[in-house]
Structure formats: C-alpha cells, structure tokens
C-alpha positions in Angstrom: 0.3 0.2 0.1 0.9 3.6 -0.5 0.8 4.3 3.3 3.3 1.4 3.8 5.8 2.4 1.2 6.1 5.7 2.4 6.9 4.5 5.8 9.3 2.2 4.8 11.0 4.8 2.5 10.9 6.9 5.6 12.6 4.8 8.3 15.3 4.0 5.8 16.2 7.5 5.2 16.1 8.4 9.0 17.6 5.6 10.1 20.4 6.8 7.4 20.7 9.7 8.8 19.4 11.8 5.9 18.1 15.0 7.2 14.3 15.8 6.5 13.5 12.0 5.9 9.7 13.2 5.9 10.0 15.7 3.1 12.4 13.4 1.3 10.5 10.4 1.7 7.5 12.0 0.2 9.5 13.5 -3.1 10.6 10.0 -3.5 7.2 8.5 -3.5 5.6 10.8 -5.5 8.3 10.8 -8.2 7.7 6.7 -8.1 3.6 6.9 -8.1 2.6 10.0 -8.7 0.9 10.3 -5.5 1.7 13.4 -3.3 1.5 14.4 0.3 -2.6 14.5 0.6 -2.7 11.4 -1.5 -1.5 9.7 1.9 -4.9 10.8 3.5 -7.0 10.0 0.8 -5.4 7.1 -1.1 -3.3 5.6 1.7 -4.7 2.2 1.0 -3.7 2.3 -3.0 -1.8 -0.2 -4.0 1.7 0.2 -5.2 3.1 -2.3 -7.7 6.2 -4.4 -7.1 8.1 -2.1 -10.1 7.2 0.6 -8.3 8.5 -0.8 -5.1 11.5 -2.1 -6.9 12.1 1.9 -8.2 11.5 3.2 -5.0 13.9 1.0 -2.9 16.8 1.9 -5.4 16.3 5.4 -5.0 16.1 5.1 -1.6 19.2 3.0 -1.6 21.1 5.4 -3.7 20.2 8.3 -1.2 21.5 6.8 1.4 25.0 7.4 -0.5 24.1 10.8 -0.1 23.7 11.2 -3.9 21.5 13.9 -4.0 17.6 14.3 -4.0 17.4 16.7 -6.4 19.8 14.4 -9.3 17.2 11.4 -8.3 14.3 13.1 -9.0 15.3 14.9 -12.3 14.1 18.2 -11.6 13.8 21.2 -9.0 12.0 24.3 -8.9 13.5 27.6 -8.2 11.0 30.7 -7.7 8.2 28.9 -9.2 10.2 27.8 -12.7 10.7 24.0 -13.1 14.0 23.0 -13.8 15.7 20.0 -15.0 19.1 18.8 -13.2 21.2 15.9 -13.0 25.1 15.2 -13.0 27.3 17.8 -14.3 25.2 20.9 -13.4 25.0 22.7 -9.9 21.5 22.4 -8.1 19.4 25.4 -7.8 19.2 26.7 -4.1 16.9 29.0 -2.4 19.5 31.3 -1.3 20.0 32.3 -5.1 16.6 34.4 -4.9 18.2 36.6 -2.7 20.4 37.9 -6.0 17.6 37.5 -8.3 15.6 39.5 -6.2 17.9 42.4 -6.0 18.2 42.5 -9.7 14.4 42.6 -10.3 14.1 45.5 -8.0 17.0 47.3 -10.1 14.8 46.0 -13.5 11.3 47.1 -12.6 11.1 50.6 -14.0 13.5 49.2 -17.0 11.7 47.5 -19.9 13.7 45.7 -22.2 16.7 46.1 -20.4 19.4 43.8 -21.6 20.8 41.9 -19.3 23.8 38.7 -19.2 23.7 36.1 -16.6 27.3 34.6 -16.4 28.1 31.2 -15.2 24.7 30.5 -16.0 24.4 26.8 -14.8 20.9 25.1 -15.2 19.8 28.8 -16.1 17.8 29.4 -12.6 18.7 32.8 -12.6 18.5 33.7 -16.2 15.2 32.1 -16.7 13.8 33.8 -13.6 14.7 37.2 -14.6 13.5 36.6 -17.9 10.4 34.9 -17.0 9.2 37.3 -14.5 10.5 41.0 -16.2 10.4 42.0 -19.8 14.0 41.7 -20.6 16.7 40.5 -22.9 18.5 37.8 -21.1 21.7 36.0 -22.4 23.3 33.2 -20.4 26.9 32.3 -20.5 27.8 28.7 -19.5 30.9 27.0 -20.1 30.5 23.4 -19.2 28.7 21.2 -22.1 27.2 19.0 -19.6 25.6 22.1 -17.6 24.8 24.1 -21.0 22.4 21.0 -22.0 20.8 21.5 -18.7 20.5 25.4 -19.6 18.8 24.9 -23.3 16.6 22.1 -21.8 15.1 24.4 -19.3 14.8 27.6 -21.3 13.0 25.5 -23.6 10.8 23.6 -21.2 9.9 27.3 -19.6 9.2 28.5 -23.1 11.4 31.6 -22.6 13.7 33.7 -25.0 16.3 33.6 -23.2 19.7 33.3 -25.6 22.0 30.4 -24.5 25.8 30.9 -25.1 28.2 28.2 -24.7 31.1 30.2 -23.7 33.9 31.3 -20.7 33.0 34.3 -19.2 36.6 34.8 -18.9 37.3 35.4 -22.3 33.9 35.7 -24.0 33.5 39.6 -22.8 35.4 40.2 -26.0 32.8 39.6 -28.2 30.2 41.9 -26.1 30.0 45.8 -27.3 31.2 48.5 -24.6 28.2 50.2 -22.8 25.9 47.9 -24.3 24.4 46.2 -21.0 21.8 47.0 -18.2 22.3 44.5 -15.9 25.2 41.7 -15.6 24.3 39.2 -12.7 26.4 36.0 -11.7 26.3 33.5 -9.2 30.1 32.2 -9.8 32.1 29.3 -8.4 33.3 30.9 -4.8 34.4 28.3 -2.6 38.1 28.5 -1.9 39.4 25.3 -3.3 41.3 24.0 0.0 37.7 23.7 1.1 36.4 21.5 -1.4 37.3 18.2 0.2 35.4 19.4 3.3 32.1 20.0 1.7 29.0 18.4 2.8 28.9 15.2 1.1 25.7 15.6 -1.3 27.7 19.0 -2.6 30.6 16.5 -4.0 28.5 15.0 -6.3 28.1 18.6 -8.1 30.7 19.8 -10.8 33.7 21.1 -9.1 34.1 24.0 -11.9 31.0 25.2 -10.4 32.4 25.5 -6.9 36.0 26.1 -7.2 36.5 30.0 -7.1 40.5 29.4 -6.7 42.7 29.7 -3.8 40.6 32.6 -2.1 37.7 31.4 -3.7 37.2 35.3 -5.1 38.8 34.4 -8.7 35.7 35.2 -10.8 34.6 38.2 -8.8 37.9 39.9 -9.6 38.0 38.7 -13.1 34.3 39.7 -13.9 34.9 43.1 -12.4 37.8 44.0 -13.9 36.6 42.5 -17.7 32.7 43.0 -17.6 32.8 46.5 -16.1 33.4 48.4 -19.7 30.3 46.2 -21.3 27.8 48.0 -18.8 26.4 51.1 -19.7 26.6 53.6 -17.5 24.3 53.5 -14.5 24.2 49.8 -15.1 24.2 47.5 -12.5 26.5 44.4 -11.6 25.0 41.6 -9.2 26.8 38.9 -7.4 25.9 36.1 -5.4 28.1 36.1 -2.2 30.0 33.5 -0.4 30.3 33.8 3.5 32.7 36.6 4.8 33.5 37.3 0.9 31.2 40.7 0.8 33.9 43.1 2.7 36.4 42.0 -0.4 33.7 42.5 -3.3 32.6 45.5 -1.7 36.2 47.0 -1.8 36.5 46.0 -5.4 33.4 47.4 -7.0 34.4 50.5 -5.1 37.6 50.6 -6.5 36.2 49.9 -9.9 33.8 53.1 -10.1 30.6 51.3 -8.4 28.3 53.6 -6.6 25.4 52.7 -4.3 26.4 49.4 -3.4 24.4 47.5 -1.4 23.5 44.0 0.2 21.2 41.5 1.0 21.4 38.9 3.7 19.7 35.0 3.2 17.7 33.6 5.9 20.7 32.4 7.9 22.0 35.9 8.0 24.5 35.7 5.7 25.7 38.6 3.1 24.4 36.1 0.2 24.3 39.5 -2.6 26.3 42.5 -3.4 25.1 45.1 -6.2 26.7 47.7 -7.3 25.6 50.7 -10.0 28.4 51.8 -12.4 28.9 55.4 -12.1 28.0 57.6 -14.9 31.3 59.3 -14.8 33.2 56.3 -14.8 
C-alpha cells in the first residue's frame, strides 16, 4: 500500500541519517507513484506495484549514499520555475533568490533591459529574470554538461533566453562596450582548499561550478575587471556571495567606479548578494 511504502522509505532515510526524511520520502514516493502528500490521507490504501516498490527502494538506497535528492528526481523548482537537473549541473538553491530579487528591484523600471547571466548553470537566474520581467536575457555557461540543462530548461519554460556556450573569462571580448543594463552572476566561490570538506551531497555536484580558486574570489575579480566596460553607465552588477566575501567584493566594486553598493542577507543572516551601480562618470 501507498502508506506502507512511504513509511518504509521514511524509516530507511531516518535510520540512514538523512535530514528531512519525511519530506524526502514524500518527494521520492511522488516521483515513483505520482501520489503526493495529500494522497497519503485520501489514497493511503492505494496499491503500489512491485516495479514501483523496486524503483522506490533503489532510489532510497542511492539517496543513502548521499547522492542528491534533486538528481534522483531529475528536476527542482526555483522561484516557481521547473528546472531539469542532473549530474554535471549545480543544483538551484533558495539562497540564490536573494540575488535574483536584488536584480528584479533594479530592473522593475527598466523595460526591455539587456541582461547577461554569467556562469549560468541550469539557467535558474536567467529563467527567473526573463520570466518575471520584460528583459532581453543572455546566459553564458562553459560546461557542456551544464549547457545541456541550460538549453533544456529554457525550452521547457518557453522563454526567449539566449544560451551562449562560452567562457566568461574570455567571451566578454564579443560583447560591445556600454551595451548591457545588468550583469548578474552566481560564480564559483568556494576556496579550493575547502572543497574536500564540503557536505557529502555537494561533492556530487561539478567542482567546476564550485571552485573559486585559492581564495574563492577569482571570478569576482575577473568579472569586475573584464565585464565592467560592457555595462552602460548607470547599469548594475549583481553577484551572489559566499560567506565572508562581501567586504572584499565591495572594496573591489568601489575601486572600479561603482556607486550605491548594497548587500542583502539570506535567511541565515549571511550577506548573500551584492549590487553596485556603474557610476555615470566612470
């Protein structure tokens, strides 16, 4: 029965030390059977086939290895937009909403703004911006594996985001100076020495999307240096930040002629996003 299958999955995940075992068991059960949370009350006695039980058990066992739930499900939602995810692409996280909302605030009075999302990954940021405001959005991603998901998610959400399979450290040369209203990026920002100590689930995600160099700040420095000329005067640069990085990135933005620099905290109190406005005289 459906109820029994859920209980067994939840028990296995709990015994295996998986946090939020209740929620994850419900996600796996719905993925396999199509029955969601409310069905446990209304259809708890519904039969579950042997094939479904076998698949549920297989997914549960894989989850116990700390393989990410999102990869098992094959998709995840970000700000209401469904996104395909899998090996080779960074999993969208709620913290990134702070960065997106900071960008939305800047774009609200700028119809048809031209936006570049750098290190786009699954396309979470680009898709959210394109779907929530009228903007001309381009998304740049180097990894072929991640680029596959980027294209798939653009198509799935029916949005006109331009996907660019390129390196943000070099492709700025193809973008005209003073042509962009907003540049936004959730770049790799983990210190290389800290990669081995990350949460077990994160180790399944691509290191290319996590490794920010020895200091974790390599991409911030390069993007500020190389992409600032691409912004219109009065245009904005928005970054997602790692913990403890706000002060350094703020200093670099100020030194590169940005004004009205502000940060926003995530639910945990970490300064998670920063925005600077390119000075009119810079």
